[in-house]
C-alpha positions in Angstrom: -6.8 -12.4 25.0 -8.2 -15.6 23.6 -11.2 -15.3 26.0 -11.8 -11.8 24.8 -11.7 -12.8 21.1 -14.0 -15.8 21.7 -16.5 -13.6 23.4 -16.6 -11.1 20.6 -16.9 -13.9 18.0 -19.8 -15.4 19.8 -21.5 -12.0 20.1 -21.0 -11.3 16.4 -22.3 -14.8 15.4 -25.4 -14.2 17.5 -25.9 -10.8 15.7 -25.6 -12.5 12.4 -28.2 -15.1 13.2 -30.6 -12.4 14.5 -30.2 -9.7 11.9 -29.4 -11.6 8.6 -30.8 -10.1 5.4 -32.7 -12.2 3.0 -30.4 -14.9 1.5 -31.0 -13.6 -2.0 -29.6 -10.2 -1.2 -27.5 -9.9 2.0 -26.3 -6.5 3.1 -23.2 -5.4 5.0 -23.9 -4.5 8.6 -22.4 -1.2 9.8 -22.8 -2.4 13.4 -20.8 -5.6 12.8 -18.1 -3.7 10.9 -17.8 -1.3 13.9 -17.5 -4.2 16.3 -14.7 -5.7 14.2 -12.8 -2.4 14.1 -13.3 -2.0 17.9 -11.6 -5.3 18.5 -8.7 -4.9 16.0 -7.8 -1.4 17.2 -8.0 -2.3 20.9 -5.0 -2.1 23.3 -4.3 -5.9 23.4 -3.6 -5.9 19.7 -0.8 -3.3 20.1 -1.2 -1.8 16.7 -0.9 -5.1 14.8 2.7 -5.0 13.8 4.1 -8.1 12.1 6.2 -10.4 14.3 4.9 -9.1 17.6 2.4 -10.4 20.1 -0.1 -8.1 18.4 0.2 -10.3 15.3 -0.4 -13.5 17.2 -3.6 -12.0 18.7 -4.7 -10.6 15.3 -4.2 -13.9 13.4 -5.9 -15.9 16.1 -8.9 -13.6 16.1 -9.3 -13.5 12.3 -9.0 -17.3 12.0 -11.6 -17.8 14.7 -13.9 -15.4 13.0 -13.6 -17.2 9.7 -14.1 -20.6 11.4 -17.2 -19.4 13.1 -18.7 -18.3 9.8 -18.2 -21.8 8.4 -15.6 -21.0 5.7 -12.9 -23.4 4.7 -9.2 -22.8 5.1 -7.6 -21.2 2.1 -3.9 -21.5 2.8 -1.5 -24.1 1.7 -2.0 -27.7 2.7 -5.4 -27.0 4.2 -4.2 -24.4 6.6 -5.7 -21.0 7.5 -2.5 -19.1 7.1 0.4 -18.8 4.7 3.8 -18.3 6.3 5.6 -15.2 5.1 9.3 -15.1 6.1 10.5 -11.6 6.8 13.3 -9.7 8.4 12.7 -6.8 10.6 15.4 -4.1 10.8 15.7 -1.2 13.2 18.3 1.4 12.8 19.8 2.5 16.1 21.6 5.7 17.2 24.7 6.5 15.2 26.0 9.2 13.0 24.6 10.7 9.8 26.2 13.7 8.2 27.0 15.7 5.1 30.7 16.2 5.0 31.6 19.7 3.6 34.5 20.5 1.3 36.4 22.0 4.2 36.2 18.8 6.1 33.5 20.0 8.5 30.5 17.7 9.1 26.9 18.9 9.1 25.1 16.3 11.3 21.6 15.1 10.1 19.0 14.1 12.7 17.2 10.9 12.0 13.5 11.5 11.7 13.8 15.2 11.5 16.2 16.0 8.7 16.4 12.6 7.1 14.6 9.3 7.6 16.7 6.2 6.8 16.0 2.5 6.9 17.6 -0.6 5.6 16.2 -3.9 4.3 19.5 -5.7 4.5 20.2 -8.3 7.3 23.5 -6.6 8.2 24.2 -5.6 11.9 25.9 -2.4 10.8 25.8 0.1 8.0 28.9 2.1 7.4 29.2 4.6 4.5 32.4 6.6 4.7 32.7 9.8 2.6 30.6 8.6 -0.3 30.1 10.9 -3.4 26.6 12.3 -3.9 25.0 12.1 -7.4 21.7 13.8 -8.4 19.9 11.6 -10.9 16.8 13.6 -11.5 13.8 11.4 -11.3 15.9 8.3 -11.6 13.8 6.8 -14.4 14.9 4.2 -16.9 11.9 3.7 -19.2 12.9 2.5 -22.7 9.2 2.5 -23.8 9.1 6.2 -23.1 12.5 6.8 -24.6 13.7 8.1 -21.2 17.0 7.4 -19.4 18.1 9.5 -16.5 21.3 7.5 -15.9 23.0 7.7 -19.3 25.4 5.0 -18.4 26.9 6.8 -15.4 28.9 4.6 -13.0 27.0 4.9 -9.6 28.7 2.1 -7.8 29.6 3.1 -4.3 27.8 6.4 -4.6 24.7 8.0 -2.9 22.0 8.8 -5.4 19.5 11.5 -4.8 16.1 11.4 -6.6 13.1 13.7 -7.1 9.9 12.1 -6.2 7.1 11.3 -8.8 7.5 11.2 -12.6 9.4 13.5 -14.9 6.2 15.0 -16.2 4.6 15.7 -12.8 5.6 19.4 -12.9 6.3 19.6 -16.7 4.8 22.3 -18.8 4.0 22.3 -22.5 7.1 22.4 -24.6 9.3 20.5 -22.1 10.4 17.0 -23.2 8.7 15.3 -20.2 5.3 16.9 -20.9 2.8 14.1 -21.3 5.6 11.5 -21.5 4.4 9.4 -18.5 1.1 9.8 -16.6 0.9 13.6 -16.3 -0.5 14.3 -12.9 -1.3 10.6 -12.5 1.7 8.9 -11.0 3.1 5.8 -12.8 5.1 3.2 -11.1 8.3 5.1 -12.1 7.2 7.8 -9.7 7.0 5.6 -6.7 9.7 5.6 -4.1 9.8 1.8 -4.2 10.8 1.9 -7.9 13.5 4.4 -7.2 15.0 2.3 -4.5 14.9 -0.8 -6.7 16.5 1.2 -9.6 19.3 2.5 -7.2 20.1 -1.1 -6.4 20.2 -2.1 -10.1 22.6 0.9 -10.7 25.0 -0.2 -7.9 24.4 2.7 -5.6 25.4 2.4 -1.9 22.5 4.5 -0.7 19.3 6.1 -2.1 17.6 9.3 -0.9 14.4 10.7 -2.2 13.9 14.5 -1.7 10.6 14.9 0.1 8.0 17.2 -1.5 4.5 17.0 -0.1 2.7 17.7 -3.4 4.7 15.3 -5.5 4.8 12.6 -2.8 1.1 12.8 -1.9 1.8 12.9 1.8 3.6 15.0 4.4 6.8 14.4 6.3 5.0 13.0 9.3 3.9 10.0 7.0 7.4 9.6 5.6 9.0 9.5 9.1 6.4 7.3 10.6 8.6 4.2 10.3 11.1 5.7 12.9 14.0 3.8 11.3 12.1 0.5 11.2 11.7 -1.6 8.1 10.7 -5.0 6.9 11.6 -7.1 3.9 10.9 -10.6 2.6 13.6 -12.9 3.6 15.8 -14.9 1.2 14.2 -13.5 -2.0 16.2 -13.8 -5.1 17.2 -10.8 -7.2 19.4 -7.7 -6.9 20.5 -7.0 -3.3 18.9 -3.8 -2.0 21.0 -0.7 -1.3 22.4 -0.7 2.2 20.6 2.6 3.1 17.4 4.0 1.7 15.1 6.8 2.7 13.9 10.4 2.5 15.6 13.8 3.0 13.7 16.9 3.8 13.3 19.5 1.1 15.0 22.3 3.0 17.9 20.1 4.0 18.3 19.1 0.3 18.3 22.7 -0.7 21.1 23.4 1.8 23.0 20.4 0.5 22.8 21.5 -3.2 23.6 25.2 -2.3 26.8 24.0 -0.5 27.8 22.3 -3.8 27.2 25.6 -5.7 24.0 24.2 -7.3 20.4 25.4 -7.4 17.9 22.6 -6.9 15.1 24.5 -8.6 17.2 24.8 -11.7 18.1 21.1 -11.6 14.4 20.2 -11.3 13.8 22.0 -14.7 16.8 20.2 -16.2 15.5 16.9 -15.0 12.4 17.4 -17.2 14.6 17.2 -20.3 15.3 13.9 -22.0 18.9 15.0 -22.4 19.4 15.3 -18.6 22.6 13.6 -17.3 23.5 12.8 -13.7 25.1 15.6 -11.7 27.8 14.8 -9.2 27.8 17.3 -6.3 31.3 18.7 -6.0 32.4 19.3 -2.4 29.8 17.7 -0.1 29.9 13.9 0.5 27.7 11.6 2.6 28.7 9.5 5.6 26.9 7.3 8.0 27.7 4.8 10.7 24.6 3.1 12.1 24.0 0.0 14.1 21.1 -2.2 12.9 19.0 -4.6 14.9 17.9 -7.5 12.7 15.2 -9.9 13.6 14.0 -12.9 11.5 10.3 -13.4 11.8 7.6 -15.6 10.4 4.6 -13.5 9.7 1.3 -14.8 8.3 -1.3 -14.1 5.7 -4.8 -15.3 6.6 -6.6 -17.1 3.8 -10.1 -18.5 3.7 -12.1 -20.0 0.9 -15.6 -20.9 -0.3 -15.1 -23.5 -3.1 -17.1 -23.0 -6.3 -19.6 -25.6 -7.4 -18.8 -25.9 -11.1 -15.5 -24.1 -11.7 -13.7 -24.5 -8.4 -10.3 -24.0 -9.9 -11.1 -20.5 -10.8 -11.1 -17.7 -8.2 -12.5 -14.3 -7.3 -10.4 -12.8 -4.6 -11.3 -10.2 -1.9 -8.5 -8.6 0.1 -7.4 -6.2 2.8 -4.4 -5.9 5.1 -4.5 -6.7 8.8 -1.3 -5.0 9.8 -0.8 -1.5 11.1 2.2 0.4 12.5 2.4 -1.0 16.0 4.0 0.8 18.9 6.1 3.9 18.4 7.3 7.0 20.2 4.8 8.8 22.5 2.7 11.5 20.9 1.8 14.8 22.6 -0.8 12.9 24.7 1.6 10.1 25.6 0.0 7.5 23.2 2.4 5.0 21.7 0.0 2.7 19.8 -0.9 3.4 16.2 -4.0 1.3 16.1 -4.9 1.5 12.4 -8.6 1.6 13.0 -9.5 2.7 9.5 -6.2 1.7 7.9 -6.9 -1.0 7.5 -9.1 -2.4 10.3 -12.1 -1.1 8.5 -11.0 -2.8 5.3 -10.6 -6.1 7.2 -14.1 -5.6 8.6 -15.3 -5.3 5.1 -13.7 -8.5 3.9 -15.1 -10.3 6.9 -18.6 -9.0 6.1 -18.2 -10.2 2.5 -17.2 -13.6 3.8 -20.4 -13.7 6.0 -22.6 -12.5 3.2 -21.3 -15.0 0.6 -21.6 -17.8 3.2 -25.2 -17.0 3.6 -26.0 -17.3 -0.1 -26.0 -20.3 -2.5 -22.5 -21.5 -3.6 -21.1 -19.6 -6.5 -19.8 -21.3 -9.7 -16.2 -20.0 -9.1 -14.4 -20.2 -5.8 -14.1 -17.2 -3.5 -10.9 -16.4 -1.6 -10.8 -14.0 1.3 -7.3 -12.7 1.9 -6.1 -10.7 4.9 -2.5 -9.7 4.2 0.4 -9.0 6.5 3.1 -6.4 5.9 1.2 -4.0 3.6 2.5 -1.0 5.6 6.1 -2.4 5.1 5.9 -2.5 1.3 3.0 -4.9 0.4 5.1 -7.8 1.7 2.4 -10.3 2.4 0.6 -9.9 -0.9 3.9 -9.8 -2.7 4.8 -13.1 -1.2 1.5 -14.6 -2.2 1.9 -13.2 -5.7 5.3 -15.0 -5.9 4.0 -18.2 -4.2 0.2 -18.3 -5.0 -1.9 -20.8 -3.3 -4.5 -20.5 -6.0 -3.2 -19.9 -9.5 -3.2 -16.3 -10.5 -3.8 -17.2 -14.2 -7.1 -18.6 -13.0 -7.9 -15.7 -10.7 -10.6 -13.7 -12.5 -10.2 -10.6 -10.5 -9.0 -9.1 -7.2 -11.2 -6.7 -5.2 -9.3 -4.8 -2.5 -10.4 -2.4 0.3 -7.8 -0.2 1.9 -9.3 2.7 4.0 -13.0 3.4 3.6 -14.8 6.7 4.4 -16.6 6.9 7.7 -18.8 9.9 7.2 -22.1 8.3 6.0 -23.8 7.5 2.7 -22.3 9.1 -0.4 -23.6 9.9 -3.9 -20.3 8.9 -5.6 -17.8 6.1 -5.6 -14.2 7.3 -5.9 -12.3 4.6 -8.0 -8.6 4.5 -7.8 -7.2 3.5 -11.2 -10.3 4.2 -13.1 -9.8 3.5 -16.8 -7.4 0.5 -16.3 -9.7 -2.4 -17.0 -13.1 -3.7 -17.9 -13.9 -4.0 -14.2 -14.9 -0.3 -14.5 -18.1 -1.4 -16.1 -18.9 -3.8 -13.2 -18.3 -1.1 -10.7 -20.5 1.4 -12.6 -23.3 -1.1 -12.9 -23.2 -2.0 -9.2 -23.0 1.7 -8.2 -26.0 2.5 -10.4 -28.2 0.2 -8.4 -27.3 2.3 -5.3 -28.0 5.5 -7.1 -24.3 6.4 -7.1 -21.9 7.5 -9.8 -18.3 6.4 -10.2 -15.7 9.2 -10.4 -11.9 8.9 -10.9 -9.6 9.6 -8.1 -8.8 13.3 -7.5 -5.2 13.0 -6.3 -3.7 11.0 -9.1 -0.3 12.3 -8.2 -0.3 10.2 -5.0 0.1 7.0 -7.0 -2.5 5.2 -4.9 -2.9 2.5 -7.5 0.6 1.3 -6.7 0.2 1.6 -2.9 -2.2 -1.2 -2.0 -2.0 -5.0 -1.9 -4.0 -5.5 -5.1 -0.9 -4.2 -6.9 1.1 -7.3 -6.0 -1.3 -9.4 -8.1 -1.7 -6.7 -10.7 2.0 -7.0 -11.5 1.2 -10.6 -12.3 -1.6 -9.6 -14.7 -4.7 -10.0 -12.5 -7.3 -7.3 -13.1 -8.2 -5.5 -9.9 -10.4 -2.9 -8.3 -9.3 -0.8 -5.4 -11.6 1.2 -3.1 -9.4 3.6 -1.1 -10.9 6.8 0.5 -7.7 8.7 0.1 -8.5 9.0 -3.6 -10.8 11.9 -3.3 -13.6 13.5 -1.2 -16.9 11.6 -1.0 -20.0 13.5 -2.2 -21.9 13.0 1.0 -25.7 12.9 1.1 -25.4 15.1 4.1 -23.2 18.1 3.2 -22.0 17.2 -0.3 -18.4 17.5 -1.5 -17.6 20.2 1.0 -18.4 18.0 4.0 -16.6 15.1 2.2 -13.5 17.2 1.9 -13.7 18.2 5.5 -13.8 14.5 6.4 -10.9 13.6 4.2 -8.7 16.5 5.5 -9.5 15.4 9.1 -8.6 11.8 8.4 -5.3 12.7 6.7 -4.1 14.3 10.0 -4.3 10.9 11.5 -3.0 8.8 8.6 -0.5 6.4 10.1 -0.7 8.2 13.4 -1.8 7.4 16.9 -5.1 9.1 16.3 -6.3 6.6 13.7 -8.7 5.3 16.3 -12.4 4.2 16.3 -14.4 7.3 16.7 -17.9 7.1 18.3 -19.1 9.6 15.6 -18.2 7.3 12.7 -21.1 6.7 10.4 -20.3 3.4 8.6 -23.4 3.3 6.3 -21.2 4.6 3.5 -18.5 2.1 4.1 -21.2 -0.7 4.2 -22.4 0.6 0.8 -18.9 0.0 -0.6 -18.8 -3.5 0.8 -22.2 -4.1 -0.9 -20.7 -3.0 -4.2 -18.0 -5.6 -3.9 -20.5 -8.2 -3.0 -22.5 -7.4 -6.2 -19.5 -7.4 -8.4 -18.0 -10.5 -6.9 -21.3 -12.4 -7.3 -21.5 -11.5 -11.0 -17.9 -12.5 -11.6 -18.2 -15.7 -9.6 -21.3 -16.9 -11.5 -20.0 -16.0 -15.0 -17.5 -17.3 -17.5 -16.2 -13.7 -18.0 -12.5 -12.9 -17.7 -12.1 -9.2 -17.0 -9.5 -7.6 -19.3 -7.0 -4.8 -19.1 -7.5 -1.9 -21.4 -5.4 -1.6 -24.5 -2.9 0.9 -23.1 -2.4 -0.9 -19.8 1.2 -2.1 -19.1 -0.4 -5.2 -17.6 -2.4 -6.3 -20.6 0.6 -8.2 -22.1 1.2 -10.0 -18.8 -2.4 -11.2 -18.6 -2.5 -12.3 -22.2 0.6 -14.5 -21.7 -1.3 -16.6 -19.1 -4.5 -17.1 -21.2 -3.6 -20.6 -22.2 -3.4 -21.6 -18.5 -7.1 -20.9 -18.2 -8.2 -23.5 -20.7 
């Protein structure tokens, strides 16, 4: 494998030497991006799952690429990597059931009826005959005067949530209407928040009722983990619930009907500020599951170009190197989920940015190129960095993240996820204008994409960020317009997190290269300025950023 990686690195280096754009205005190379994706999604990389031989090959390859470009190590103590301690858990075959009032058990099939995981390092999960409590959307938001829990004692109970925010389906006149983000999901709507809140409330398990529209993705995405999960090891805070996961909508309907309840009626009640938790009378939940626990040391890959006048200040570029690894065979017998676009293409973009900046004069501020581990497992690599930053976040001017780029050619628009959050909007609009493109907000605000990529880990610490993610809406393609763009997006979503996320010979990466060029232009301006991008007045992150202002003096 090392021989293969070395050969590809040498070939790419030769291509860079022969096809470099003028130093004053380098451009991203679609051909080099394709070569990077081809390598990362190839069979020896095994789908790039953390803690596997695929990780070793991935990290070795990325470090060698960055060394060949002439960058400096960006990790702690002059290293190329930051160690990220994790646990990997895998739920084995056991029993999962809804116990009826008459004592009969209705078995639930893992991956089909329900998808459970754990992030505890326990070899066995046993939940005997636990009460089930419906907690609506499970939101405790004092600033919105909303509390779905009302002081209920949930210790030792299984809590069941609706996905998204209370106002996702609200209509005018209902309490929830306009209370949160409307169709734009807030962090309260994310399943990660709901699991965290379940733990704070003392629940023994947490189940989110799957709904494609409200979740933003189908059951095949929810069940892609196949009982596997990852978590950061030895992190302080409230212990997570022993079991967490999703339950299919039709299974939940059956469960509530067995308790003499109507789930649709409860959905309406959950949009009222007076909603109180509802204990299901009759059915209870039970599970006995073995868990395989493995402690692993995964790695973030970090490289740096030091600034010439304000080296302590940073502009960061990021993407995640991990994908979903090996799983059960698909209809064609394929087991590897190669993550060619998600996020092999984003990694290719960051490597192109590193090459482009290395070819130009040093910037005033330093540049950090971050390739994260564990994004697919809950933003773990970037979260670890945010808690243990190598380069101070108070002095990080901005983060620019790429996670899935469109592969259908040049576009007239730029779909910005999280548009309206910060002054970085103006930087993106100015850069897009030079390409003859317009910036449009994401179409599918209900998907909560702003909370689903690695930039969010540093956003939570106050760092203004831009995210380019093609899932946000259809590109307005120069060839075929929005209709062709929607066709591309619909086709890609069928392969999202699946074995068919492969490098396609029909990919046209000129549009993806345009997006990389946007980040180069924005990064160059930020790195050669004294500007500190700001959150907009209504942003929940403005206060956090303001608190660190003194550290930048």
